[in-house]
C-alpha positions, 0 to 999 in steps of 0.5 A: 392840458399837458402834451403827452408825447414821448419824452426824448430827454434820457432817463436818469437812475436814482442817486445814492446818497453818500456822505455829505451828498450824492456819490459823485461818479453817478452824478458825473455819469448822469452829467455825460449822458445829459451833454451826449444828449444836448450835443446830439439835439444841437447836432440834429437842430443845425442839420434841420437849419441847413435843410431849411436854408437849401429849401429856402434857396430852393424856393427862391431859385423856383420863384425867380425861374417862375418869373423868368419864364412869365417874362419869356412868355410875355416876350413870345406873346408880343412877337407873336402879335408883331408877326401877326401884324407884320403878315397882315400889313404885307397882305394889305400891301400886296393887295394894294399893289395888285390893284395898282398893277391892275390899274395900271395895266388897264391905263396902258391898254387904254393908252395903247388902243387910242395910239391904234385907233389913231393909227388905224385911221391913218392907214385907213386914209393912206389906203384910200389915197392908194386905192385912188391912185391905183388902177382899177383892175389891180385891187390894192392888198390882194391876197391869193385866196382858196375857194372858201375866200381864205388864204392858202394855209400850210399847217405848222406847229413850232413857232420861233423867233418873231411871230404876228397873230390876228385874233377876233372878234373880241367883245372888249379890252378885258378880252384883249388883255386876257389874251395878251396875258396868255401870251406873256405866260408861255415865254414870249417877250416883246409882245405888242399890239400893232392894230386894234380895229372893228374888234380884231387885233393884230399882235407881234411876239418874240419867241426866244425858243420853239414852242408849240404855240397853238397848243399852248394858246388853247390851254392858256387862252381865256377862250376858244378859237379856230384857226383860219390861217397857220403859215409862215410865222402868221396866225389868224385866229377866230374867237369861237362864239359856239365852242361846240361848232367848227374846228379848233386849235389842236 
């Protein structure tokens, strides 16, 4: 079946015959029309080829850009995975360091406790020898007391410099470590445990600037306490087994 599309070939008029053939002017005019049509068609074909070349170039550029985008996405994904692995490794290292720190602190506390027990034993023996040598009417280590058996105390709010604190009764080493940590958070330096006997601990600390020690301890201490003595940069605190009774530190 032949195509029925419209022909783009210019229509030719009929040639008039002349002697020995057709008239030359008519033939030349027809050839000129055909030449013009062919040249126009060639120009359109050249433009079409140019457009196709540009489309091919653009398609190549698009394909190349897509390849680059896929490469960048892959690099981004790998960088994200490396970042996640780095964060996970950092978390694991941090957890391990915290575990080692807790073990080291516990070991240090046990070493200090052993040394303190030995010091307490030596101090007890020295006290016994001193009591044995002292006159019967002069008790060794006697302290002036008030009516309820406690030393007279003048309330003090601000503490600075070297401060000694006795606290107890403490049930275990964890409570001792807890109060030591609470003192450290107050900004105190050179914290040391001088004595730990029968559940009561004596600690010394160096305060670089005046602070309201009792109020800060009340906020940071892991347990509640009552003040027995507050005088001359020396504190005696009793751990309150019944938080609802007695007078707490203000």
